[in-house]
C-alpha positions as CSV (number, residue, x, y, z in Angstrom):
1,M,13.8,0.6,8.1
2,A,12.7,-2.3,9.7
3,Y,8.4,-3.3,8.7
4,D,6.3,-5.1,10.3
5,E,6.2,-8.6,9.8
6,T,2.8,-9.8,11.6
7,L,1.1,-6.2,9.4
8,A,3.7,-8.2,6.3
9,S,1.4,-11.5,6.9
10,R,-1.7,-9.7,6.9
11,V,-1.3,-8.3,3.7
12,R,0.1,-11.8,2.2
13,R,-3.4,-13.0,3.6
14,V,-5.0,-10.2,1.5
15,L,-2.9,-10.5,-1.9
16,A,-2.9,-14.6,-1.3
17,D,-5.3,-15.2,-4.3
18,R,-3.7,-13.4,-6.8
19,T,-0.7,-14.6,-8.8
20,D,0.5,-11.5,-10.1
21,V,2.2,-10.1,-6.5
22,T,6.1,-9.8,-5.9
23,E,7.7,-8.4,-3.3
24,K,10.3,-6.1,-3.1
25,K,12.4,-4.3,-0.7
26,M,12.1,-0.3,-1.4
27,F,11.0,2.9,0.7
28,G,13.1,1.2,3.9
29,G,10.5,-0.9,4.2
30,L,8.8,-3.8,1.7
31,S,6.7,-3.4,-1.2
32,F,4.0,-5.8,-2.9
33,L,3.5,-5.2,-6.8
34,V,0.6,-5.9,-8.9
35,A,1.3,-6.7,-12.5
36,G,5.3,-5.2,-12.0
37,N,3.8,-2.3,-10.7
38,M,3.3,-0.6,-6.7
39,C,0.6,-1.3,-4.9
40,C,1.1,-1.3,-1.4
41,G,3.7,-1.5,1.1
42,I,5.0,-1.8,5.0
43,V,7.2,1.0,6.2
44,G,7.8,0.3,9.9
45,D,4.2,-0.1,11.2
46,E,2.4,1.5,9.1
47,L,0.6,0.3,5.1
48,T,1.7,2.5,2.3
49,A,-0.8,2.4,-0.1
50,R,-1.3,3.5,-3.8
51,V,-4.1,5.4,-5.2
52,R,-6.0,6.2,-8.2
53,P,-5.1,10.4,-8.6
54,Q,-8.8,11.4,-8.8
55,A,-9.0,9.6,-5.4
56,Y,-6.3,11.1,-3.8
57,R,-8.1,13.7,-1.4
58,A,-10.8,11.3,-0.6
59,A,-8.1,9.1,0.7
60,L,-6.5,11.9,2.6
61,A,-9.3,12.5,3.9
62,R,-10.3,8.9,5.7
63,P,-9.0,8.3,9.1
64,H,-5.6,7.5,10.1
65,A,-3.8,8.4,6.2
66,R,-1.6,10.9,5.7
67,E,0.2,12.0,3.0
68,M,3.5,9.4,2.2
69,D,6.8,11.9,2.6
70,F,9.4,9.5,2.9
71,T,11.4,12.1,1.2
72,G,10.7,15.0,2.9
73,R,7.8,16.2,0.6
74,A,4.3,14.4,-0.4
75,L,4.2,11.7,-2.9
76,T,1.2,12.6,-4.6
77,G,-1.0,9.3,-5.2
78,Y,0.4,8.0,-2.3
79,V,-0.3,7.6,1.8
80,Y,0.5,6.0,4.8
81,I,-2.2,4.5,7.3
82,G,-1.6,4.8,10.7
83,S,-1.5,1.4,12.5
84,A,-4.4,2.1,14.3
85,G,-6.1,2.4,11.0
86,L,-5.7,-0.9,10.4
87,T,-6.8,-2.8,13.5
88,S,-10.0,-4.4,11.9
89,G,-9.2,-6.8,8.3
90,S,-11.8,-5.4,6.8
91,S,-10.0,-1.7,7.0
92,L,-7.0,-3.3,5.7
93,R,-8.7,-5.5,3.0
94,A,-10.3,-2.0,2.0
95,W,-7.1,-0.2,2.0
96,V,-5.4,-3.4,0.1
97,R,-7.9,-3.2,-2.7
98,R,-7.6,0.2,-3.3
99,A,-4.3,-0.2,-3.9
100,V,-5.0,-3.3,-6.2
101,D,-7.3,-1.7,-8.2
102,F,-5.0,1.5,-8.8
103,A,-2.4,-1.1,-9.9
104,L,-4.3,-2.6,-11.9
105,T,-5.1,0.4,-14.1
106,L,-1.8,0.2,-15.1
107,A,0.8,-1.1,-17.6
108,P,1.9,-4.2,-16.6
109,K,5.4,-4.2,-16.2
110,T,7.7,-7.4,-17.3
111,R,11.2,-7.9,-16.8
């Protein structure tokens, strides 16, 4: 599956000040990892964001968010955000920051 390169560029700009970000093709799209942990990504024209378990239900209640059901069943802790919810820079930054904040709670992964 292809991913929206324009959205990928926007996410890269949000993450540009970090030195611990890598990119990897995952979930049929592109994923951004922080300190080796999946943080957010793009599948088609939607953002995927990994959120804190205690913030999962609240994230799903936000406009344009839904369960990430890549395999046909929901992946708890991951949400899709539709393109309509990413039109402003502030909304994209907020979602990416939520995902980065969670990734930073996890132990760094090294190769």
